[in-house]
N, C-alpha and C positions, 0 to 999 in steps of 0.2 A: 515653343521649345519649354517657355518657366513653368508649363502646366506640368510637360513629361519630367523635366529636372525636381520640380515642387509638385506631386499630385495631390497634398495635402492643404488644407487652410492652414495658414501663417496664423492667423488671430486666434484659431480654434484650439492650434497645437498649442500656443502660448497658456492657453488654460487648461490644459489637459485633454481634450476633446480631440476626437479624428474624426475628422468632417472633410469627405473629398472635395476639394479645389475644382471650379465651374468658371473661374474669371481671375484673368491677368489685371492687374492692379498696378496704377505707378504711384510708388510710395512719395515721392514729391510729385505735386503736380505740375505737371508739365507746362500748360496756359498756354500754349501752340509750339512752344519751345522743340523744336526738333531732336537738338543734344540729349536735354531729358525725356522725350516721347520714344527714342531708339535706346536709350542707357539702360541695357539687359539689368545692370547693379541697381535699377532706380524702378523695377517691379518685382511683384508679390504674385505668390495664388494664395485667395481668396475666396471663400464658398460664397454664392448668392442664391442656396433653397433654405425653404423652411426645416429647423425653426431658428436657425442662427441669421443668416443674410447679413455674413459680415463685412459685403461688399455694399450694396445698395442699401443697409440700414447702417451699423454700426462704423464704420468709414467713411459713408459720406456724412454722417454726422458728426465725428471728430474734426472735419473739414469746414464743416460749418459753423461750430461752437469755439474750435479751439483745444479741444479737450475730449479725452473719453470719458463717460458717464458712468463706465463699469464699477460697481460694487463691489471688495473683494469680500471674504467668507469671514474677515473681522470687521465688517460695516464699512468702512472706509473705501474712500473711493482709492483704485491704483492707480492712477494717472495725477501725477505729481505737479500738473498745471491743473486740476479741477480747483474751483473757485472754494470750495470745501475744506480744502487744505489751506489755504492762503489766509496769512492774519491769526487772530488768536484760536480761540475756540478749544475743541478736543484735538486737533493735530499737531499740539505738542506732546501729547502722549500718543502718539504712533510710534509702533515700532519699524523701521525700514525693512523689507523684504530682500533688501539687496547682500 
C-alpha cells in the first residue's frame, strides 16, 4: 500500500531527486512492537538501488550513528544532531534553512 501511495523515495525527494522507491521503511524502528510494525503512518517509501541506496546505506547509517552525515551545498551538515554542529566552531555562523 505504501509504495502505491508514495512511489518515489522520500529521502531523495527531500533533496530534490526523483528516484523510484523500492522499499517500505519503518520511520521509527519497531523492535518487535506490533503496534509500530503495523502503523501505516510509521512507514515511508525509500529507494534501495544504486546510486543512492537511501534504505540500506543512508537510513541504516543514521540509525547506527544517531545523526545524518549528509552535507549541504553550503558545506555544513544538514542534520542538527550532527556533532559538527554542536558546541563552538563554525556552527555559530550557520544560517538555518527553515
